[in-house]
FILOKOL-161465 format. One record per residue (C-alpha): residue number from 1; z negated, y negated, x negated. Coordinates in Angstrom, 3 decimals. Each point is the difference from the previous one (the first is absolute). Layout:
# residues N
node i = NUM	z = Z	y = Y	x = X
...
This chain:
# residues 451
node i = 1	z = 30.018	y = 4.766	x = -4.742
node i = 2	z = 3.178	y = 1.995	x = -0.190
node i = 3	z = 1.204	y = 2.265	x = -2.779
node i = 4	z = 3.226	y = 1.551	x = -1.175
node i = 5	z = -0.258	y = 3.520	x = -1.351
node i = 6	z = 2.834	y = 0.643	x = -2.400
node i = 7	z = -0.549	y = 3.693	x = 0.156
node i = 8	z = -0.863	y = 1.643	x = 3.319
node i = 9	z = -1.447	y = 3.117	x = -1.558
node i = 10	z = -3.791	y = -0.298	x = -0.354
node i = 11	z = -0.969	y = 3.244	x = -1.716
node i = 12	z = -1.261	y = -1.344	x = -3.312
node i = 13	z = -1.109	y = 3.405	x = -1.220
node i = 14	z = 3.471	y = 1.507	x = -0.003
node i = 15	z = 0.412	y = -0.415	x = -3.750
node i = 16	z = -3.426	y = 1.278	x = -1.046
node i = 17	z = -0.037	y = 2.894	x = -2.456
node i = 18	z = 0.019	y = 3.295	x = 1.885
node i = 19	z = -3.100	y = 1.222	x = -1.792
node i = 20	z = -2.061	y = -3.055	x = 0.919
node i = 21	z = -1.628	y = 1.685	x = 2.993
node i = 22	z = -0.617	y = 3.201	x = -1.931
node i = 23	z = -1.815	y = -1.841	x = -2.764
node i = 24	z = -1.971	y = -2.307	x = 2.312
node i = 25	z = -3.140	y = 2.140	x = -0.118
node i = 26	z = 0.065	y = 0.211	x = -3.786
node i = 27	z = 0.291	y = -3.769	x = -0.283
node i = 28	z = -2.871	y = -0.782	x = 2.402
node i = 29	z = -2.638	y = 0.305	x = -2.689
node i = 30	z = 1.925	y = -2.306	x = -2.294
node i = 31	z = 0.500	y = -2.554	x = 2.778
node i = 32	z = -3.679	y = 0.131	x = 0.891
node i = 33	z = -0.868	y = -1.214	x = -3.479
node i = 34	z = 2.171	y = -3.057	x = 0.383
node i = 35	z = -1.424	y = -3.262	x = 1.174
node i = 36	z = 1.713	y = -0.360	x = 3.384
node i = 37	z = -1.606	y = -3.372	x = 0.664
node i = 38	z = 1.684	y = -2.107	x = -2.597
node i = 39	z = -0.094	y = -3.730	x = 0.593
node i = 40	z = 2.967	y = -2.187	x = 0.796
node i = 41	z = 1.638	y = -1.463	x = -3.099
node i = 42	z = 1.823	y = -3.339	x = 0.123
node i = 43	z = 2.097	y = -1.609	x = -2.741
node i = 44	z = 2.022	y = -3.213	x = 0.062
node i = 45	z = 2.951	y = -0.050	x = -2.368
node i = 46	z = 1.258	y = -3.039	x = -1.893
node i = 47	z = 2.994	y = -0.375	x = 2.328
node i = 48	z = -2.290	y = -0.280	x = 3.044
node i = 49	z = 0.408	y = 3.557	x = 1.318
node i = 50	z = -3.281	y = 1.465	x = 1.281
node i = 51	z = -0.681	y = 3.721	x = -0.559
node i = 52	z = -2.610	y = 1.770	x = 2.152
node i = 53	z = -0.622	y = 3.731	x = 0.038
node i = 54	z = -2.406	y = 2.741	x = 0.960
node i = 55	z = 0.152	y = 3.513	x = -1.407
node i = 56	z = -1.079	y = 2.457	x = 2.707
node i = 57	z = 1.690	y = 3.100	x = -1.517
node i = 58	z = 2.135	y = 0.525	x = 3.066
node i = 59	z = 3.105	y = 2.189	x = -0.479
node i = 60	z = 1.943	y = -2.836	x = 1.660
node i = 61	z = 0.398	y = -3.292	x = -1.839
node i = 62	z = 0.633	y = -3.202	x = 1.928
node i = 63	z = 1.414	y = -3.122	x = -1.596
node i = 64	z = 0.278	y = -3.145	x = 2.104
node i = 65	z = 1.895	y = -3.043	x = -1.243
node i = 66	z = -1.328	y = -2.864	x = 2.105
node i = 67	z = 1.786	y = -3.336	x = -0.051
node i = 68	z = -1.948	y = -2.940	x = 1.378
node i = 69	z = 2.886	y = -1.246	x = 2.111
node i = 70	z = 0.919	y = 0.495	x = 3.615
node i = 71	z = 1.551	y = -1.653	x = 3.008
node i = 72	z = -2.289	y = -3.025	x = -0.319
node i = 73	z = 1.869	y = -0.967	x = -3.191
node i = 74	z = 3.360	y = -0.290	x = 1.762
node i = 75	z = 1.605	y = -3.357	x = 0.625
node i = 76	z = 1.868	y = -0.671	x = 3.233
node i = 77	z = 3.318	y = 1.149	x = -1.424
node i = 78	z = -1.657	y = 3.039	x = -1.632
node i = 79	z = -1.620	y = 1.352	x = 3.165
node i = 80	z = 0.305	y = 3.783	x = 0.050
node i = 81	z = 0.417	y = 0.351	x = -3.776
node i = 82	z = -3.129	y = 2.166	x = -0.358
node i = 83	z = 1.158	y = 2.242	x = 2.837
node i = 84	z = 3.467	y = 0.284	x = -1.504
node i = 85	z = -1.287	y = 0.825	x = -3.494
node i = 86	z = -2.189	y = 2.685	x = 1.527
node i = 87	z = 2.950	y = 1.572	x = 1.810
node i = 88	z = 2.399	y = -0.365	x = -2.948
node i = 89	z = -2.478	y = 1.243	x = -2.604
node i = 90	z = 1.751	y = 3.355	x = -0.479
node i = 91	z = 3.337	y = -1.545	x = -0.938
node i = 92	z = 1.442	y = 0.319	x = -3.501
node i = 93	z = -1.804	y = -1.321	x = -3.044
node i = 94	z = 1.323	y = -0.586	x = -3.506
node i = 95	z = -0.501	y = 3.647	x = -1.020
node i = 96	z = -0.151	y = 1.879	x = 3.338
node i = 97	z = 2.354	y = 0.219	x = 2.929
node i = 98	z = -1.418	y = 0.250	x = 3.501
node i = 99	z = 0.772	y = 3.711	x = -0.015
node i = 100	z = -1.541	y = 0.333	x = -3.456
node i = 101	z = -3.286	y = -1.486	x = 1.181
node i = 102	z = -0.271	y = 2.478	x = 2.862
node i = 103	z = 1.126	y = 2.966	x = -2.117
node i = 104	z = -2.427	y = -0.713	x = -2.835
node i = 105	z = -2.919	y = -0.436	x = 2.402
node i = 106	z = 0.886	y = 3.309	x = 1.642
node i = 107	z = 0.156	y = 1.761	x = -3.346
node i = 108	z = -3.582	y = -0.914	x = -0.880
node i = 109	z = -1.381	y = 0.391	x = 3.537
node i = 110	z = -1.031	y = -3.665	x = 0.176
node i = 111	z = -0.146	y = -2.463	x = 2.850
node i = 112	z = 0.640	y = -3.729	x = -0.219
node i = 113	z = -0.868	y = -2.307	x = 2.871
node i = 114	z = 0.201	y = -3.763	x = 0.348
node i = 115	z = -2.149	y = -2.068	x = 2.323
node i = 116	z = -0.567	y = -3.706	x = 0.405
node i = 117	z = -2.430	y = -2.375	x = 1.637
node i = 118	z = 0.074	y = -3.755	x = 0.331
node i = 119	z = -1.550	y = -0.327	x = -3.435
node i = 120	z = 1.078	y = 2.986	x = -2.087
node i = 121	z = 2.642	y = 2.655	x = -0.593
node i = 122	z = -1.078	y = 3.463	x = -1.151
node i = 123	z = 2.140	y = 2.678	x = -1.651
node i = 124	z = -1.946	y = 3.281	x = 0.061
node i = 125	z = 0.970	y = 3.012	x = -2.093
node i = 126	z = -1.686	y = 3.351	x = 0.672
node i = 127	z = 0.714	y = 2.937	x = -2.274
node i = 128	z = -1.595	y = 2.909	x = -1.797
node i = 129	z = -1.783	y = -1.022	x = -3.191
node i = 130	z = 2.508	y = 1.639	x = -2.343
node i = 131	z = 2.879	y = -1.956	x = 1.583
node i = 132	z = -1.574	y = -3.443	x = 0.189
node i = 133	z = 1.879	y = -1.321	x = -3.008
node i = 134	z = 3.388	y = 0.896	x = 1.486
node i = 135	z = -1.012	y = -1.522	x = 3.314
node i = 136	z = -1.067	y = -3.273	x = -1.637
node i = 137	z = 3.437	y = -0.197	x = -1.652
node i = 138	z = 1.528	y = -0.229	x = 3.482
node i = 139	z = -2.733	y = -2.275	x = 1.339
node i = 140	z = 0.420	y = -2.511	x = -2.820
node i = 141	z = 3.777	y = 0.035	x = 0.435
node i = 142	z = -0.247	y = -0.848	x = 3.699
node i = 143	z = -2.403	y = -2.868	x = -0.641
node i = 144	z = 1.401	y = -1.400	x = -3.253
node i = 145	z = 3.729	y = 0.684	x = 0.028
node i = 146	z = 1.520	y = 0.129	x = 3.499
node i = 147	z = 3.692	y = -0.880	x = 0.157
node i = 148	z = 0.197	y = -1.084	x = 3.686
node i = 149	z = 3.764	y = 0.470	x = 0.081
node i = 150	z = 1.502	y = -1.779	x = 2.962
node i = 151	z = 2.082	y = 2.982	x = 1.152
node i = 152	z = -3.049	y = 2.276	x = 0.024
node i = 153	z = -2.002	y = -2.619	x = 1.919
node i = 154	z = 2.812	y = -0.280	x = 2.571
node i = 155	z = -0.023	y = 3.787	x = 0.443
node i = 156	z = -3.813	y = 0.124	x = 0.305
node i = 157	z = -0.332	y = -2.972	x = 2.349
node i = 158	z = 0.200	y = 2.329	x = 3.003
node i = 159	z = -3.404	y = 1.439	x = -1.000
node i = 160	z = -1.474	y = -3.484	x = 0.148
node i = 161	z = 1.527	y = -0.593	x = 3.407
node i = 162	z = -1.265	y = 3.392	x = 1.200
node i = 163	z = -3.584	y = -0.973	x = -0.935
node i = 164	z = 0.428	y = -3.220	x = 1.966
node i = 165	z = 1.272	y = 2.003	x = 2.988
node i = 166	z = -3.119	y = 2.171	x = -0.174
node i = 167	z = -2.181	y = -3.094	x = -0.352
node i = 168	z = 1.547	y = -1.568	x = 3.127
node i = 169	z = -0.997	y = 3.080	x = 1.994
node i = 170	z = -3.652	y = -0.023	x = -1.100
node i = 171	z = -1.998	y = -2.856	x = 1.560
node i = 172	z = -3.151	y = 1.143	x = -1.852
node i = 173	z = 1.742	y = -0.986	x = -3.241
node i = 174	z = 1.579	y = -3.115	x = 1.431
node i = 175	z = -3.316	y = -1.405	x = 1.265
node i = 176	z = -1.437	y = 0.125	x = -3.547
node i = 177	z = 2.857	y = -2.095	x = -1.358
node i = 178	z = -0.133	y = -2.376	x = 2.949
node i = 179	z = -3.722	y = -0.751	x = -0.319
node i = 180	z = 0.472	y = -0.837	x = -3.687
node i = 181	z = 2.900	y = -2.265	x = 0.913
node i = 182	z = -2.108	y = -1.709	x = 2.653
node i = 183	z = -3.053	y = -0.349	x = -2.282
node i = 184	z = 1.417	y = -1.360	x = -3.266
node i = 185	z = 2.233	y = -2.943	x = -0.834
node i = 186	z = 1.405	y = 1.569	x = -3.153
node i = 187	z = -0.318	y = 2.880	x = -2.481
node i = 188	z = -1.808	y = 2.636	x = 2.077
node i = 189	z = 2.167	y = -0.891	x = 2.987
node i = 190	z = 2.927	y = 1.793	x = -1.674
node i = 191	z = 0.685	y = 3.370	x = 1.543
node i = 192	z = 0.020	y = 3.332	x = -1.819
node i = 193	z = 3.371	y = 0.583	x = 1.659
node i = 194	z = 3.213	y = -1.852	x = -0.776
node i = 195	z = 1.021	y = -2.420	x = 2.767
node i = 196	z = 3.312	y = 0.880	x = 1.609
node i = 197	z = 1.489	y = -3.411	x = -0.761
node i = 198	z = -0.428	y = 0.483	x = -3.751
node i = 199	z = 1.037	y = 3.637	x = -0.478
node i = 200	z = 3.565	y = -0.927	x = -0.980
node i = 201	z = -1.314	y = -2.401	x = -2.657
node i = 202	z = -2.075	y = 2.665	x = -1.786
node i = 203	z = 2.564	y = 0.584	x = -2.715
node i = 204	z = -0.180	y = 0.974	x = -3.643
node i = 205	z = -0.262	y = -3.549	x = -1.355
node i = 206	z = -2.771	y = -1.076	x = 2.333
node i = 207	z = -2.042	y = 3.179	x = -0.526
node i = 208	z = 0.421	y = -0.216	x = -3.771
node i = 209	z = -1.202	y = -3.609	x = 0.007
node i = 210	z = -3.021	y = 0.931	x = 2.126
node i = 211	z = -0.886	y = 2.842	x = -2.356
node i = 212	z = 0.357	y = -2.174	x = -3.080
node i = 213	z = -2.354	y = -2.624	x = 1.430
node i = 214	z = -2.658	y = 2.318	x = 1.382
node i = 215	z = 0.164	y = 3.326	x = -1.862
node i = 216	z = -1.712	y = -1.266	x = -3.155
node i = 217	z = -2.222	y = 1.774	x = -2.500
node i = 218	z = -3.134	y = -1.982	x = 0.891
node i = 219	z = 0.377	y = 1.182	x = 3.602
node i = 220	z = 0.180	y = 3.697	x = -0.923
node i = 221	z = -2.931	y = 2.392	x = 0.193
node i = 222	z = 0.376	y = 3.651	x = -1.014
node i = 223	z = -2.527	y = 2.269	x = 1.675
node i = 224	z = -0.444	y = 3.635	x = -0.980
node i = 225	z = -1.989	y = 2.748	x = 1.665
node i = 226	z = -0.282	y = 3.404	x = -1.632
node i = 227	z = 1.141	y = -1.024	x = -3.473
node i = 228	z = -1.258	y = -1.301	x = -3.321
node i = 229	z = -0.338	y = -3.761	x = -0.411
node i = 230	z = 1.732	y = 0.008	x = -3.388
node i = 231	z = 2.994	y = 1.776	x = 1.525
node i = 232	z = 0.306	y = -2.670	x = 2.671
node i = 233	z = -0.132	y = -2.756	x = -2.654
node i = 234	z = 2.801	y = 1.753	x = -1.866
node i = 235	z = 2.078	y = 0.235	x = 3.191
node i = 236	z = -0.397	y = -3.758	x = 0.507
node i = 237	z = 2.457	y = -0.637	x = -2.841
node i = 238	z = 2.786	y = 1.348	x = 2.201
node i = 239	z = -0.462	y = -2.722	x = 2.626
node i = 240	z = 2.036	y = -2.968	x = -1.210
node i = 241	z = -0.447	y = -3.003	x = 2.261
node i = 242	z = 0.537	y = -3.692	x = -0.750
node i = 243	z = -3.014	y = -2.174	x = -0.719
node i = 244	z = -0.871	y = -2.863	x = 2.301
node i = 245	z = -2.612	y = -1.471	x = 2.285
node i = 246	z = 1.594	y = -0.467	x = 3.410
node i = 247	z = -1.965	y = -2.237	x = 2.333
node i = 248	z = -1.157	y = 1.229	x = 3.393
node i = 249	z = -0.403	y = -2.158	x = 3.078
node i = 250	z = -3.464	y = -0.159	x = 1.508
node i = 251	z = 0.049	y = 1.438	x = 3.509
node i = 252	z = -0.807	y = -2.547	x = 2.714
node i = 253	z = -1.392	y = 1.114	x = 3.338
node i = 254	z = 1.035	y = -1.715	x = 3.208
node i = 255	z = -0.385	y = 0.694	x = 3.706
node i = 256	z = 3.119	y = 0.789	x = 2.001
node i = 257	z = 1.403	y = 2.313	x = 2.638
node i = 258	z = 2.937	y = 2.392	x = -0.365
node i = 259	z = 1.302	y = 1.913	x = 3.014
node i = 260	z = 2.915	y = 2.449	x = 0.256
node i = 261	z = 1.034	y = 0.713	x = 3.565
node i = 262	z = 1.639	y = 3.258	x = 1.050
node i = 263	z = -0.145	y = 2.424	x = 2.929
node i = 264	z = -2.494	y = 2.435	x = -1.539
node i = 265	z = -2.988	y = 0.604	x = 2.308
node i = 266	z = -2.164	y = 0.902	x = -2.997
node i = 267	z = -1.136	y = -3.313	x = -1.472
node i = 268	z = -1.385	y = -0.513	x = -3.520
node i = 269	z = -2.167	y = -3.078	x = -0.606
node i = 270	z = -1.669	y = -1.087	x = -3.258
node i = 271	z = -2.518	y = -2.840	x = -0.172
node i = 272	z = -1.200	y = -1.192	x = -3.398
node i = 273	z = -2.110	y = -2.605	x = -1.759
node i = 274	z = -0.189	y = -0.988	x = -3.649
node i = 275	z = -1.825	y = 2.738	x = -1.899
node i = 276	z = -1.162	y = 0.152	x = -3.611
node i = 277	z = 1.626	y = 0.866	x = -3.317
node i = 278	z = -0.740	y = 3.065	x = -2.127
node i = 279	z = -2.209	y = -2.059	x = -2.332
node i = 280	z = -2.038	y = -1.637	x = 2.757
node i = 281	z = -3.724	y = 0.628	x = 0.313
node i = 282	z = 0.644	y = 0.730	x = 3.693
node i = 283	z = 2.456	y = 2.847	x = -0.612
node i = 284	z = -2.540	y = 2.724	x = 0.822
node i = 285	z = -1.352	y = -1.973	x = 2.961
node i = 286	z = 3.536	y = -0.203	x = 1.413
node i = 287	z = 0.496	y = 3.750	x = -0.479
node i = 288	z = -3.303	y = 0.739	x = 1.728
node i = 289	z = 0.883	y = -2.308	x = 2.882
node i = 290	z = 3.249	y = 1.896	x = 0.456
node i = 291	z = -1.799	y = 3.358	x = 0.056
node i = 292	z = -2.654	y = -1.359	x = 2.373
node i = 293	z = 2.664	y = -1.081	x = 2.481
node i = 294	z = 1.980	y = 3.192	x = -0.521
node i = 295	z = 2.494	y = 0.056	x = -2.851
node i = 296	z = 1.743	y = 3.245	x = 0.925
node i = 297	z = 1.006	y = 1.769	x = 3.137
node i = 298	z = -2.169	y = 2.767	x = 1.348
node i = 299	z = -1.089	y = 2.680	x = -2.425
node i = 300	z = -0.533	y = 2.273	x = 3.023
node i = 301	z = 3.093	y = 1.781	x = 1.243
node i = 302	z = 1.151	y = -1.023	x = 3.506
node i = 303	z = -2.714	y = -2.632	x = 0.178
node i = 304	z = 0.234	y = -3.779	x = 0.318
node i = 305	z = -2.664	y = -0.151	x = -2.660
node i = 306	z = -3.519	y = -1.382	x = -0.137
node i = 307	z = 0.571	y = -3.256	x = -1.873
node i = 308	z = -1.349	y = -3.265	x = 1.312
node i = 309	z = 3.480	y = -1.271	x = 0.807
node i = 310	z = 1.045	y = 3.166	x = 1.826
node i = 311	z = -3.148	y = -0.027	x = 2.138
node i = 312	z = 0.291	y = -3.655	x = 0.996
node i = 313	z = 3.761	y = -0.616	x = 0.146
node i = 314	z = 1.761	y = 3.219	x = 1.007
node i = 315	z = -1.757	y = 0.416	x = 3.392
node i = 316	z = 1.868	y = -3.152	x = 1.096
node i = 317	z = 3.318	y = 1.892	x = -0.088
node i = 318	z = 1.275	y = 2.183	x = 2.817
node i = 319	z = 2.278	y = 1.965	x = -2.309
node i = 320	z = -0.418	y = 1.379	x = -3.518
node i = 321	z = -0.609	y = -2.650	x = -2.645
node i = 322	z = -1.238	y = -0.362	x = -3.550
node i = 323	z = -1.828	y = -2.631	x = -2.029
node i = 324	z = -1.087	y = -0.220	x = -3.607
node i = 325	z = -0.957	y = -2.647	x = -2.541
node i = 326	z = 1.692	y = -0.520	x = -3.356
node i = 327	z = -1.042	y = -1.638	x = -3.234
node i = 328	z = 2.591	y = -0.846	x = -2.688
node i = 329	z = -1.154	y = -1.436	x = -3.333
node i = 330	z = 2.519	y = -1.451	x = -2.452
node i = 331	z = -0.423	y = -1.623	x = -3.413
node i = 332	z = -0.377	y = -3.527	x = 1.393
node i = 333	z = -0.265	y = 0.345	x = 3.794
node i = 334	z = -0.761	y = 2.405	x = 2.800
node i = 335	z = 0.435	y = 0.835	x = 3.660
node i = 336	z = -2.580	y = 1.267	x = 2.463
node i = 337	z = 1.059	y = 0.890	x = 3.488
node i = 338	z = 0.616	y = 2.456	x = 2.797
node i = 339	z = 2.895	y = 2.159	x = 1.162
node i = 340	z = 0.389	y = 0.788	x = 3.692
node i = 341	z = 2.432	y = 2.421	x = 1.634
node i = 342	z = 0.274	y = 0.148	x = 3.757
node i = 343	z = 2.179	y = -0.002	x = 3.091
node i = 344	z = 1.671	y = -3.242	x = 1.071
node i = 345	z = -2.242	y = -0.336	x = 3.068
node i = 346	z = -3.177	y = 0.612	x = -2.043
node i = 347	z = 0.650	y = -1.940	x = -3.179
node i = 348	z = -1.147	y = -3.392	x = 1.318
node i = 349	z = -3.354	y = 1.391	x = 1.104
node i = 350	z = -0.400	y = 1.906	x = -3.272
node i = 351	z = 0.561	y = -3.057	x = -2.188
node i = 352	z = -2.358	y = -2.121	x = 2.110
node i = 353	z = -2.611	y = 2.758	x = -0.229
node i = 354	z = 0.470	y = 0.083	x = -3.768
node i = 355	z = -0.736	y = -3.721	x = -0.235
node i = 356	z = -3.065	y = 0.374	x = 2.182
node i = 357	z = -1.311	y = 2.762	x = -2.248
node i = 358	z = 0.697	y = -1.997	x = -3.172
node i = 359	z = -1.850	y = -3.013	x = 1.398
node i = 360	z = -2.881	y = 2.226	x = 1.130
node i = 361	z = -0.437	y = 1.447	x = -3.493
node i = 362	z = 0.284	y = -3.468	x = -1.549
node i = 363	z = -2.773	y = -1.209	x = 2.299
node i = 364	z = -2.422	y = 2.935	x = -0.216
node i = 365	z = 1.087	y = 1.791	x = -3.185
node i = 366	z = 0.173	y = 3.726	x = -0.697
node i = 367	z = -3.224	y = 1.926	x = 0.364
node i = 368	z = -1.635	y = 1.661	x = -2.996
node i = 369	z = 1.063	y = 3.393	x = 1.363
node i = 370	z = 3.643	y = -1.112	x = 0.155
node i = 371	z = -0.150	y = -1.312	x = -3.570
node i = 372	z = -1.462	y = 3.309	x = -1.181
node i = 373	z = 2.789	y = 1.944	x = 1.738
node i = 374	z = 2.581	y = -2.346	x = -1.501
node i = 375	z = -1.407	y = 0.590	x = -3.484
node i = 376	z = 0.110	y = 3.755	x = 0.476
node i = 377	z = 3.591	y = -0.223	x = 1.254
node i = 378	z = 1.131	y = -2.236	x = -2.883
node i = 379	z = -1.745	y = 2.119	x = -2.643
node i = 380	z = 1.521	y = 3.149	x = 1.464
node i = 381	z = 3.444	y = -1.570	x = -0.136
node i = 382	z = -0.455	y = -1.128	x = -3.608
node i = 383	z = -1.433	y = 3.329	x = -1.130
node i = 384	z = 2.749	y = 2.002	x = 1.704
node i = 385	z = 2.677	y = -2.105	x = -1.670
node i = 386	z = -1.415	y = 0.865	x = -3.427
node i = 387	z = 0.017	y = 3.741	x = 0.683
node i = 388	z = 3.781	y = 0.341	x = -0.201
node i = 389	z = 2.076	y = -0.586	x = -3.104
node i = 390	z = 2.170	y = -2.512	x = 1.828
node i = 391	z = -3.012	y = -1.929	x = 1.272
node i = 392	z = -1.573	y = 0.017	x = -3.428
node i = 393	z = 3.251	y = -1.207	x = -1.542
node i = 394	z = 0.181	y = -2.822	x = 2.547
node i = 395	z = -3.516	y = -1.040	x = -0.944
node i = 396	z = 0.908	y = 0.159	x = -3.680
node i = 397	z = 2.994	y = -2.256	x = 0.644
node i = 398	z = -2.244	y = -2.569	x = 1.701
node i = 399	z = -2.322	y = -0.100	x = -2.990
node i = 400	z = -2.747	y = 1.917	x = -1.751
node i = 401	z = -2.673	y = -1.753	x = 2.105
node i = 402	z = 1.218	y = 2.012	x = 2.996
node i = 403	z = -0.492	y = 3.341	x = -1.743
node i = 404	z = -3.786	y = 0.309	x = -0.196
node i = 405	z = -0.709	y = 1.445	x = 3.435
node i = 406	z = -3.773	y = -0.348	x = -0.317
node i = 407	z = 0.273	y = -3.669	x = -0.884
node i = 408	z = 2.385	y = -0.679	x = 2.903
node i = 409	z = -2.265	y = 1.759	x = 2.498
node i = 410	z = -3.006	y = -1.906	x = -1.280
node i = 411	z = 1.907	y = -3.256	x = 0.450
node i = 412	z = 0.700	y = 0.914	x = 3.619
node i = 413	z = -3.680	y = 0.733	x = 0.612
node i = 414	z = -0.935	y = -3.367	x = -1.512
node i = 415	z = 1.932	y = -1.993	x = 2.613
node i = 416	z = -2.354	y = -1.595	x = 2.516
node i = 417	z = 0.544	y = -0.040	x = 3.756
node i = 418	z = -0.178	y = -3.812	x = -0.087
node i = 419	z = 2.995	y = -0.069	x = -2.368
node i = 420	z = 2.110	y = 2.089	x = 2.381
node i = 421	z = -1.020	y = -2.011	x = 3.060
node i = 422	z = 0.682	y = -3.282	x = -1.791
node i = 423	z = 3.482	y = 1.239	x = -0.854
node i = 424	z = 0.709	y = 0.944	x = 3.637
node i = 425	z = -1.265	y = -3.371	x = 1.188
node i = 426	z = 2.421	y = -1.744	x = -2.348
node i = 427	z = 2.883	y = 2.204	x = 1.150
node i = 428	z = -0.716	y = -0.769	x = 3.663
node i = 429	z = -0.030	y = -3.758	x = -0.594
node i = 430	z = 3.074	y = -0.034	x = -2.283
node i = 431	z = 3.579	y = -0.775	x = 0.959
node i = 432	z = 1.736	y = 3.155	x = 1.156
node i = 433	z = 3.548	y = 1.321	x = -0.222
node i = 434	z = 1.719	y = 2.329	x = 2.452
node i = 435	z = 2.963	y = 2.344	x = -0.205
node i = 436	z = 1.313	y = 2.094	x = 2.860
node i = 437	z = 2.954	y = 2.258	x = 0.707
node i = 438	z = 1.012	y = 1.586	x = 3.326
node i = 439	z = 0.136	y = -1.175	x = 3.614
node i = 440	z = -2.225	y = -3.071	x = -0.370
node i = 441	z = 0.289	y = -1.295	x = 3.556
node i = 442	z = -3.733	y = 0.588	x = 0.606
node i = 443	z = -1.268	y = -1.111	x = -3.412
node i = 444	z = -1.604	y = -3.463	x = -0.031
node i = 445	z = 0.873	y = -2.488	x = -2.718
node i = 446	z = -2.317	y = -0.410	x = -2.966
node i = 447	z = -1.379	y = -3.345	x = 1.160
node i = 448	z = -0.831	y = 1.512	x = 3.399
node i = 449	z = -1.927	y = 2.840	x = -1.628
node i = 450	z = -2.087	y = -2.417	x = -2.071
node i = 451	z = -0.782	y = -2.235	x = 2.980
């Protein structure tokens, strides 16, 4: 997921009253009397907009306008529209020029960032509580009333091309897009990055048509952290989007192979199978399987790590290498797989070793001790994400059922080892997809790996 920060300055406290620190001690008693554990409040308005908020009495208020549209909603001719709208989001609106947006954000010490995934686009405003209203004025303008003037788009197109230049130089980003392309026939196969062949077509008319079809009121969710729920409902009146119920294609998984040859000795390989959606009963089992294999690189500095994959696969390489599993859950589909990085001469042995390990786990299953460690790792990851304001806001965006940490941790504990092992067995026997970038002269084809 990439994001565009419209304002590089990140000091959100710059506009706080000077006497705030001096009066902090005097206000502690008053704050202590407040109920700091208010529950999440959710309201659905008549126009379809969903309002969700949590008052935590933070001096910083965060308002996220989340639109349930992303690259998966692009047609063939619209490929790259989400990326372009993200890059062009600070251009002039009906009531603000591009300079005016930046200047007004600077004046109130606020920060506005835009990020997108395959399924959603998020506009996040962060400001001090006393300036939230002014910040929402700008936020609503950017979302509801962009002008998308063709001369401004032509001037800003170089920023889009610069992001593509950066993307071309980062194989760790490219392999993510390639494995989605290799794993899905449609929808989720669309990249987060605009394809080079369509950059010239991303003009004002096309982007306006895409917005009109997909930026609708029933796809908008306003999420607030550190503010009153009634205030957020009042702010919702400023977001004027057309009504409509745009259809969304159901993602279809298929098995294929996508290889990009170059002269780079460092080879990236991703192998995936069809995973599960966010609403599936197996979603926690898939997460636990990923943690049991090793879902992150070593947590120990200068170490290859102590995950099952690193112990079984990495010794096969003569030079430095890395391996991790990944688990992506979308609204109607998912991917479960593995990411390998290694030298050209080692990559064939590493991928074959990965398949041997996957088949071994499918045959014998994870031990109870490995399942326990996986649960501890997953619970630690979930709990840590809820400790920060950004992590808590992300959970709030996903839905109120992700907020109750105790309930989530209890759900993880309730997953049985048989459920995890059954999931791995299905993954091992499923049709696989492969994506690879680098010098692939020593990498076997997908059908040879499965033989």
